N, CA, C and O of each residue as an XYZ file, in Angstrom:
420
protein
N    -262.254    -14.472    113.840
C    -260.917    -14.696    113.316
C    -260.033    -13.510    113.698
O    -260.499    -12.371    113.733
N    -258.795    -13.772    113.975
C    -257.824    -12.789    114.431
C    -257.384    -11.867    113.289
O    -257.188    -12.325    112.163
N    -257.229    -10.566    113.578
C    -256.802     -9.603    112.560
C    -255.329     -9.728    112.198
O    -254.866     -9.035    111.293
N    -254.575    -10.598    112.884
C    -253.177    -10.842    112.531
C    -253.048    -11.967    111.513
O    -251.939    -12.334    111.125
N    -254.173    -12.510    111.083
C    -254.186    -13.595    110.111
C    -254.130    -12.995    108.708
O    -254.908    -12.103    108.371
N    -253.207    -13.492    107.904
C    -253.097    -13.020    106.527
C    -254.218    -13.660    105.710
O    -254.367    -14.882    105.693
N    -255.006    -12.819    105.034
C    -256.112    -13.317    104.226
C    -255.715    -13.476    102.761
O    -255.946    -14.525    102.161
N    -255.119    -12.434    102.191
C    -254.774    -12.459    100.773
C    -253.282    -12.203    100.572
O    -252.646    -11.485    101.343
N    -252.744    -12.807     99.522
C    -251.354    -12.572     99.133
C    -251.323    -12.456     97.613
O    -251.893    -13.286     96.904
N    -250.657    -11.428     97.128
C    -250.450    -11.243     95.693
C    -248.963    -11.421     95.401
O    -248.118    -10.792     96.038
N    -248.652    -12.277     94.438
C    -247.266    -12.533     94.044
C    -247.100    -12.135     92.576
O    -247.819    -12.620     91.702
N    -246.145    -11.249     92.325
C    -245.878    -10.766     90.974
C    -244.426    -11.079     90.637
O    -243.520    -10.824     91.430
N    -244.225    -11.628     89.462
C    -242.869    -11.870     88.966
C    -242.744    -11.202     87.606
O    -243.538    -11.453     86.699
N    -241.743    -10.354     87.479
C    -241.486     -9.674     86.215
C    -240.382    -10.404     85.446
O    -239.577    -11.126     86.034
N    -240.357    -10.211     84.153
C    -239.352    -10.812     83.286
C    -238.168     -9.853     83.183
O    -238.126     -8.984     82.312
N    -237.206    -10.032     84.095
C    -236.050     -9.138     84.149
C    -235.228     -9.176     82.860
O    -234.709     -8.147     82.428
N    -235.108    -10.333     82.254
C    -234.333    -10.439     81.016
C    -234.970     -9.616     79.895
O    -234.278     -8.938     79.135
N    -236.284     -9.688     79.809
C    -236.991     -8.927     78.779
C    -236.920     -7.425     79.069
O    -236.750     -6.624     78.151
N    -237.049     -7.047     80.333
C    -236.909     -5.633     80.698
C    -235.532     -5.121     80.308
O    -235.403     -4.043     79.728
N    -234.510     -5.896     80.627
C    -233.142     -5.502     80.303
C    -232.934     -5.426     78.790
O    -232.327     -4.483     78.283
N    -233.441     -6.422     78.085
C    -233.303     -6.459     76.623
C    -233.972     -5.253     75.969
O    -233.493     -4.739     74.959
N    -235.094     -4.804     76.559
C    -235.814     -3.650     76.017
C    -235.326     -2.327     76.617
O    -235.951     -1.281     76.438
N    -234.208     -2.392     77.326
C    -233.537     -1.206     77.882
C    -234.335     -0.464     78.955
O    -234.231      0.758     79.063
N    -235.118     -1.178     79.738
C    -235.796     -0.583     80.890
C    -234.916     -0.782     82.114
O    -234.284     -1.828     82.267
N    -234.875      0.203     82.970
C    -234.142      0.089     84.229
C    -234.945     -0.820     85.158
O    -236.079     -0.502     85.517
N    -234.361     -1.939     85.541
C    -235.088     -2.944     86.309
C    -235.538     -2.397     87.659
O    -236.700     -2.560     88.031
N    -234.642     -1.754     88.395
C    -235.016     -1.238     89.723
C    -236.111     -0.174     89.622
O    -237.018     -0.135     90.455
N    -236.030      0.679     88.613
C    -237.067      1.696     88.420
C    -238.414      1.044     88.095
O    -239.461      1.492     88.562
N    -238.371     -0.015     87.292
C    -239.602     -0.713     86.927
C    -240.238     -1.347     88.157
O    -241.454     -1.269     88.328
N    -239.443     -1.969     89.010
C    -239.977     -2.556     90.246
C    -240.572     -1.471     91.139
O    -241.596     -1.688     91.786
N    -239.930     -0.307     91.173
C    -240.439      0.815     91.967
C    -241.805      1.271     91.431
O    -242.696      1.604     92.213
N    -241.969      1.285     90.123
C    -243.252      1.655     89.509
C    -244.335      0.656     89.900
O    -245.446      1.042     90.262
N    -244.000     -0.634     89.822
C    -244.982     -1.669     90.190
C    -245.366     -1.525     91.652
O    -246.550     -1.565     91.988
N    -244.393     -1.360     92.517
C    -244.701     -1.207     93.951
C    -245.566      0.023     94.194
O    -246.427      0.017     95.074
N    -245.337      1.076     93.416
C    -246.116      2.301     93.583
C    -247.600      2.098     93.334
O    -248.428      2.802     93.911
N    -247.941      1.151     92.488
C    -249.346      0.851     92.225
C    -250.023      0.336     93.485
O    -251.182      0.661     93.743
N    -249.314     -0.464     94.270
C    -249.903     -1.116     95.441
C    -249.623     -0.367     96.739
O    -250.392     -0.492     97.692
N    -248.549      0.402     96.798
C    -248.182      1.103     98.029
C    -249.192      2.166     98.430
O    -249.202      2.597     99.583
N    -250.035      2.593     97.514
C    -251.027      3.633     97.810
C    -252.142      3.119     98.722
O    -252.869      3.913     99.318
N    -252.280      1.807     98.832
C    -253.339      1.216     99.637
C    -252.778      0.839    101.006
O    -251.904     -0.021    101.113
N    -253.291      1.493    102.052
C    -252.792      1.264    103.413
C    -253.073     -0.147    103.922
O    -252.444     -0.589    104.884
N    -254.009     -0.863    103.292
C    -254.332     -2.217    103.737
C    -253.462     -3.286    103.068
O    -253.613     -4.472    103.363
N    -252.564     -2.889    102.182
C    -251.645     -3.828    101.548
C    -250.252     -3.613    102.118
O    -249.802     -2.478    102.274
N    -249.581     -4.701    102.424
C    -248.279     -4.634    103.071
C    -247.254     -5.404    102.237
O    -247.450     -6.584    101.945
N    -246.152     -4.732    101.851
C    -245.125     -5.429    101.074
C    -244.393     -6.451    101.930
O    -244.224     -6.259    103.134
N    -243.965     -7.523    101.309
C    -243.198     -8.570    101.977
C    -241.831     -8.631    101.312
O    -241.732     -8.792    100.096
N    -240.788     -8.503    102.104
C    -239.435     -8.601    101.565
C    -239.107    -10.053    101.253
O    -239.457    -10.961    102.006
N    -238.436    -10.252    100.140
C    -237.961    -11.586     99.781
C    -236.762    -11.442     98.855
O    -236.519    -10.377     98.288
N    -236.031    -12.516     98.714
C    -234.833    -12.511     97.876
C    -235.028    -13.268     96.573
O    -234.055    -13.562     95.877
N    -236.268    -13.586     96.234
C    -236.545    -14.389     95.050
C    -236.869    -13.556     93.818
O    -237.195    -14.118     92.772
N    -236.791    -12.238     93.910
C    -237.115    -11.388     92.781
C    -238.607    -11.202     92.578
O    -239.031    -10.647     91.564
N    -239.404    -11.658     93.527
C    -240.859    -11.508     93.436
C    -241.286    -10.256     94.180
O    -240.635     -9.828     95.133
N    -242.377     -9.683     93.734
C    -243.022     -8.588     94.445
C    -244.228     -9.207     95.134
O    -245.105     -9.765     94.474
N    -244.277     -9.112     96.454
C    -245.343     -9.755     97.221
C    -246.024     -8.720     98.113
O    -245.372     -7.935     98.801
N    -247.356     -8.745     98.078
C    -248.164     -7.930     98.981
C    -249.142     -8.835     99.697
O    -249.649     -9.799     99.124
N    -249.407     -8.513    100.966
C    -250.383     -9.256    101.751
C    -251.405     -8.295    102.321
O    -251.151     -7.097    102.444
N    -252.559     -8.831    102.665
C    -253.538     -8.072    103.443
C    -254.037     -8.988    104.553
O    -254.143    -10.203    104.384
N    -254.333     -8.384    105.671
C    -254.774     -9.132    106.839
C    -256.284     -9.313    106.836
O    -257.023     -8.517    106.257
N    -256.715    -10.359    107.485
C    -258.140    -10.656    107.587
C    -258.868     -9.442    108.182
O    -258.433     -8.872    109.183
N    -259.963     -9.065    107.557
C    -260.770     -7.950    108.035
C    -260.325     -6.590    107.530
O    -260.958     -5.581    107.840
N    -259.257     -6.544    106.765
C    -258.801     -5.263    106.218
C    -259.868     -4.729    105.273
O    -260.357     -5.451    104.403
N    -260.222     -3.477    105.447
C    -261.321     -2.878    104.686
C    -261.083     -2.905    103.175
O    -262.007     -3.185    102.410
N    -259.866     -2.620    102.743
C    -259.580     -2.494    101.319
C    -258.554     -3.495    100.799
O    -257.941     -3.259     99.758
N    -258.358     -4.599    101.498
C    -257.390     -5.586    101.049
C    -257.794     -6.242     99.745
O    -257.000     -6.315     98.807
N    -259.018     -6.714     99.684
C    -259.530     -7.404     98.498
C    -259.533     -6.466     97.290
O    -259.029     -6.813     96.222
N    -260.100     -5.287     97.471
C    -260.192     -4.342     96.352
C    -258.823     -3.782     95.978
O    -258.580     -3.463     94.814
N    -257.932     -3.660     96.956
C    -256.588     -3.155     96.670
C    -255.789     -4.108     95.803
O    -255.103     -3.691     94.870
N    -255.885     -5.401     96.122
C    -255.183     -6.395     95.312
C    -255.827     -6.494     93.927
O    -255.131     -6.490     92.911
N    -257.146     -6.581     93.895
C    -257.847     -6.707     92.618
C    -257.663     -5.492     91.733
O    -257.322     -5.616     90.557
N    -257.888     -4.326     92.296
C    -257.757     -3.091     91.520
C    -256.330     -2.838     91.071
O    -256.090     -2.442     89.931
N    -255.383     -3.068     91.974
C    -253.976     -2.891     91.626
C    -253.536     -3.869     90.548
O    -252.794     -3.509     89.634
N    -253.999     -5.110     90.662
C    -253.663     -6.123     89.662
C    -254.184     -5.754     88.285
O    -253.492     -5.937     87.284
N    -255.396     -5.238     88.235
C    -255.977     -4.829     86.950
C    -255.234     -3.617     86.385
O    -254.964     -3.563     85.185
N    -254.901     -2.642     87.243
C    -254.135     -1.474     86.768
C    -252.775     -1.903     86.212
O    -252.333     -1.406     85.177
N    -252.124     -2.826     86.909
C    -250.839     -3.317     86.430
C    -250.999     -4.035     85.093
O    -250.226     -3.803     84.163
N    -251.991     -4.897     85.000
C    -252.238     -5.657     83.771
C    -252.559     -4.734     82.602
O    -252.136     -4.993     81.475
N    -253.297     -3.664     82.856
C    -253.705     -2.736     81.794
C    -252.637     -1.688     81.461
O    -252.865     -0.820     80.619
N    -251.501     -1.765     82.104
C    -250.446     -0.775     81.877
C    -249.454     -1.254     80.812
O    -249.581     -2.349     80.265
N    -248.482     -0.416     80.541
C    -247.420     -0.750     79.591
C    -246.566     -1.916     80.077
O    -245.772     -2.466     79.314
N    -246.723     -2.292     81.339
C    -245.913     -3.364     81.920
C    -246.427     -4.774     81.607
O    -245.732     -5.752     81.882
N    -247.618     -4.892     81.042
C    -248.206     -6.215     80.791
C    -247.245     -7.193     80.112
O    -247.156     -8.340     80.551
N    -246.514     -6.788     79.050
C    -245.628     -7.764     78.393
C    -244.483     -8.260     79.284
O    -243.835     -9.257     78.965
N    -244.240     -7.571     80.390
C    -243.122     -7.922     81.263
C    -243.545     -8.719     82.495
O    -242.704     -9.081     83.318
N    -244.838     -8.994     82.626
C    -245.328     -9.763     83.776
C    -245.231    -11.249     83.434
O    -245.918    -11.734     82.534
N    -244.382    -11.958     84.151
C    -244.254    -13.404     83.947
C    -245.320    -14.169     84.731
O    -245.842    -15.189     84.281
N    -245.622    -13.640     85.920
C    -246.550    -14.359     86.802
C    -247.221    -13.354     87.726
O    -246.580    -12.441     88.246
N    -248.522    -13.538     87.921
C    -249.264    -12.740     88.889
C    -250.319    -13.662     89.501
O    -251.280    -14.053     88.838
N    -250.125    -14.001     90.771
C    -251.002    -14.946     91.461
C    -251.654    -14.285     92.662
O    -251.018    -13.540     93.408
N    -252.926    -14.572     92.829
C    -253.695    -14.086     93.963
C    -254.023    -15.293     94.828
O    -254.754    -16.190     94.407
N    -253.483    -15.310     96.030
C    -253.698    -16.410     96.967
C    -254.692    -15.991     98.050
O    -254.538    -14.937     98.668
N    -255.704    -16.816     98.275
C    -256.604    -16.653     99.410
C    -256.118    -17.644    100.461
O    -256.305    -18.852    100.316
N    -255.499    -17.134    101.511
C    -254.894    -18.004    102.507
C    -255.905    -18.529    103.515
O    -255.569    -19.381    104.337
N    -257.128    -18.039    103.465
C    -258.180    -18.549    104.349
C    -258.738    -19.852    103.782
O    -258.876    -20.839    104.505
N    -259.056    -19.854    102.496
C    -259.638    -21.072    101.911
C    -258.629    -21.891    101.094
O    -258.973    -22.947    100.562
N    -257.376    -21.401    100.994
C    -256.330    -22.168    100.336
C    -256.360    -22.149     98.818
O    -255.710    -22.977     98.180
N    -257.101    -21.224     98.229
C    -257.181    -21.171     96.772
C    -256.139    -20.211     96.198
O    -255.625    -19.333     96.891
N    -255.842    -20.405     94.911
C    -254.932    -19.531     94.195
C    -255.517    -19.286     92.810
O    -255.967    -20.215     92.138
N    -255.504    -18.036     92.398
C    -255.970    -17.656     91.067
C    -254.786    -17.138     90.253
O    -254.011    -16.312     90.734
N    -254.652    -17.618     89.039
C    -253.658    -17.111     88.105
C    -254.276    -15.876     87.440
O    -255.115    -15.994     86.546
N    -253.858    -14.712     87.882
C    -254.459    -13.465     87.389
C    -254.270    -13.287     85.889
O    -255.171    -12.797     85.209
N    -253.119    -13.676     85.369
C    -252.880    -13.533     83.923
C    -253.842    -14.411     83.136
O    -254.349    -13.999     82.092
N    -254.092    -15.601     83.623
C    -255.015    -16.511     82.958
C    -256.429    -15.940     82.972
O    -257.146    -16.037     81.976
N    -256.826    -15.360     84.071
C    -258.175    -14.792     84.202
C    -258.335    -13.542     83.335
O    -259.365    -13.365     82.686
N    -257.316    -12.675     83.322
C    -257.420    -11.406     82.616
C    -257.155    -11.511     81.120
O    -257.545    -10.618     80.367
N    -256.511    -12.565     80.677
C    -256.252    -12.720     79.243
C    -257.510    -13.057     78.490
O    -257.474    -13.222     77.270
């Protein structure tokens, strides 16, 4: 399989209304979330205009699986948990999707 093939995708959606209501700076909060995943060289951010935070890893990446899993758990176990509306882990090779919040709750 080609190393340009995307294997995993993590999609995170935060509750901006709740962040704002609780007086958190939305842009700073997104920067904190990205910082959890940016430390892993095998995870690559994807720009989008939907307000989602998306990271991908390519097939064969040494730390893609553990980076998404470990980062997702760190995010879930942080003070940000009440502000996570959605966190999905997509395996683009086999077409499956896991609802991380459902699994971790």
